[in-house]
C-alpha positions as a printed NumPy array, in Angstrom:
array([[-39.433,  28.571,  -0.629],
       [-38.98 ,  26.045,   2.338],
       [-35.542,  25.472,   4.098],
       [-34.993,  22.564,   2.346],
       [-35.098,  24.052,  -0.936],
       [-33.138,  26.861,  -0.032],
       [-30.422,  24.643,   1.131],
       [-30.512,  22.812,  -2.124],
       [-30.138,  26.088,  -3.933],
       [-27.244,  26.932,  -1.89 ],
       [-25.518,  23.687,  -2.596],
       [-26.151,  24.018,  -6.247],
       [-24.746,  27.416,  -6.21 ],
       [-21.571,  26.176,  -4.458],
       [-21.14 ,  23.318,  -6.792],
       [-21.453,  25.679,  -9.7  ],
       [-18.819,  27.956,  -8.479],
       [-16.397,  25.008,  -7.236],
       [-16.723,  23.747, -11.116],
       [-16.114,  27.282, -12.306],
       [-13.061,  27.552, -10.073],
       [-11.732,  24.291, -11.153],
       [-12.355,  24.95 , -14.858],
       [-10.614,  28.206, -14.548],
       [ -7.764,  26.729, -12.454],
       [ -7.15 ,  24.001, -15.12 ],
       [ -7.521,  26.803, -17.95 ],
       [ -4.769,  29.038, -16.382],
       [ -2.415,  25.928, -15.614],
       [ -2.869,  26.038, -11.671],
       [ -2.944,  22.824,  -9.88 ],
       [ -5.86 ,  22.205,  -7.894],
       [ -4.961,  19.99 ,  -4.822],
       [ -5.832,  16.408,  -4.744],
       [ -5.604,  13.746,  -2.173],
       [ -2.194,  13.   ,  -1.407],
       [ -2.266,   9.397,  -2.815],
       [  1.632,   8.715,  -2.5  ],
       [  1.508,   9.778,   1.251],
       [ -1.122,   6.963,   1.8  ],
       [  0.895,   4.439,  -0.159],
       [  4.036,   5.135,   1.724],
       [  2.18 ,   5.021,   5.159],
       [  0.896,   1.55 ,   4.028],
       [  4.396,   0.631,   2.784],
       [  5.502,   1.008,   6.472],
       [  2.423,  -0.552,   7.684],
       [  1.582,   2.644,   9.609],
       [ -1.918,   2.387,   8.3  ],
       [ -4.279,  -0.61 ,   7.617],
       [ -5.18 ,  -1.915,   4.188],
       [ -8.979,  -0.477,   4.804],
       [ -7.587,   2.754,   5.618],
       [ -5.609,   2.964,   2.608],
       [ -8.722,   1.859,   0.597],
       [-10.705,   4.515,   2.215],
       [ -8.003,   7.191,   1.412],
       [ -7.316,   6.146,  -2.257],
       [-10.083,   3.827,  -3.652],
       [-11.411,   0.389,  -3.002],
       [ -9.957,  -1.327,  -5.887],
       [ -6.268,  -0.977,  -5.447],
       [ -5.588,  -2.665,  -8.585],
       [ -7.31 ,   0.08 , -10.64 ],
       [ -5.821,   3.2  ,  -8.546],
       [ -3.916,   5.632, -10.781],
       [ -0.603,   6.636,  -9.005],
       [  2.132,   8.826, -11.12 ],
       [  4.898,   7.083,  -9.384],
       [  4.816,   3.755,  -7.547],
       [  6.174,   3.407,  -4.142],
       [  9.608,   1.61 ,  -4.182],
       [  9.854,  -1.323,  -1.829],
       [ 13.189,  -1.949,  -0.166],
       [ 14.485,  -4.808,   1.404],
       [ 14.425,  -2.847,   4.6  ],
       [ 10.274,  -2.637,   4.206],
       [ 10.15 ,  -6.463,   4.106],
       [ 12.517,  -6.815,   6.942],
       [ 10.282,  -4.297,   8.857],
       [  7.064,  -6.081,   7.873],
       [  8.548,  -9.467,   9.234],
       [  9.787,  -7.87 ,  12.746],
       [  6.286,  -6.329,  13.314],
       [  5.143,  -9.685,  12.929],
       [  7.624, -11.156,  15.269],
       [  6.94 ,  -8.594,  17.875],
       [  3.17 ,  -8.784,  17.72 ],
       [  2.424,  -5.612,  16.515],
       [  0.655,  -7.217,  13.429],
       [ -0.931, -10.698,  12.757],
       [ -0.234, -13.248,  10.193],
       [ -3.153, -12.275,   8.085],
       [ -2.344,  -8.545,   8.16 ],
       [  1.223,  -9.711,   6.761],
       [  0.003, -11.892,   4.087],
       [ -2.354,  -8.982,   2.934],
       [  0.446,  -6.582,   2.834],
       [  2.489,  -8.921,   0.851],
       [ -0.595,  -9.496,  -1.675],
       [ -1.095,  -5.549,  -1.927],
       [  2.786,  -4.769,  -2.684],
       [  3.343,  -7.584,  -4.876],
       [  0.185,  -7.642,  -6.999],
       [ -0.631,  -4.106,  -7.408],
       [  0.939,  -1.503,  -9.625],
       [  1.416,   0.812,  -6.475],
       [  4.597,  -0.84 ,  -5.666],
       [  7.893,  -1.61 ,  -7.558],
       [ 10.959,  -3.174,  -6.411],
       [ 14.338,  -2.057,  -7.561],
       [ 16.084,  -4.775,  -9.921],
       [ 19.207,  -4.991,  -7.519],
       [ 16.895,  -6.087,  -4.527],
       [ 14.225,  -7.877,  -6.611],
       [ 15.488, -11.497,  -6.38 ],
       [ 16.045, -11.28 ,  -2.573],
       [ 12.605,  -9.594,  -1.928],
       [ 10.705, -12.035,  -3.984],
       [ 12.412, -14.895,  -2.584],
       [ 11.038, -14.087,   0.793],
       [  7.76 , -12.768,  -0.657],
       [  6.909, -16.093,  -2.217],
       [  7.034, -17.684,   1.352],
       [  5.171, -15.159,   3.069],
       [  2.289, -15.254,   0.671],
       [  1.673, -18.805,   1.606],
       [  1.289, -18.302,   5.108],
       [ -2.479, -18.076,   4.989],
       [ -2.705, -21.648,   3.193],
       [ -3.603, -24.696,   5.432],
       [ -0.569, -26.487,   6.855],
       [  1.914, -23.932,   6.293],
       [  3.621, -22.921,   9.511],
       [  6.719, -20.673,   9.103],
       [  9.193, -20.911,  12.35 ],
       [ 10.471, -17.812,  14.137],
       [ 13.921, -19.139,  13.014],
       [ 12.788, -19.067,   9.403],
       [ 11.803, -15.505,   9.741],
       [ 15.129, -14.618,  11.164],
       [ 16.653, -16.454,   8.043],
       [ 14.553, -14.383,   5.78 ],
       [ 15.59 , -11.323,   7.31 ],
       [ 19.359, -12.42 ,   6.983],
       [ 18.85 , -13.025,   3.471],
       [ 17.221,  -9.712,   3.047],
       [ 19.972,  -7.912,   4.928],
       [ 22.94 ,  -9.577,   2.72 ],
       [ 20.585,  -9.176,  -0.56 ],
       [ 20.62 , -12.769,  -1.197],
       [ 17.798, -15.128,  -2.223],
       [ 16.046, -16.927,   0.673],
       [ 15.828, -20.709,   0.158],
       [ 12.957, -22.424,   1.813],
       [ 14.131, -25.614,   3.927],
       [ 11.168, -27.611,   2.101],
       [ 12.336, -26.922,  -1.389]])
């Protein structure tokens, strides 16, 4: 038997024992460690990892990731995202991408008491990648004020 087939046999044995361990663990009610999905979702909520890092950790299609408990988006999370944009830590495209992930996947939820304020700001942030949409630093500061006071942000052009 050559070395390659020897390694293959070892791999098959390893896979067999792992399946047996997993089956016995489930049978006995043991929890088998899984990827800490919630940890990565929380890191993304805080913009400490990129969308691609999140996808590598939990799956490419963020719309179909199974998560037992969605991460709660607070007004302070949106304020943090705006401040990261203002201080140059993230760019406009990263912010728009973040808004789309937190708003349009089931990985995140908003508190009912904060939802109106948060959504009023996200509605504007989500359009920043469209042609002709320019949001001034003053408008970002007004958004932060609206979030901080838990009031709805009203666009100057509406």
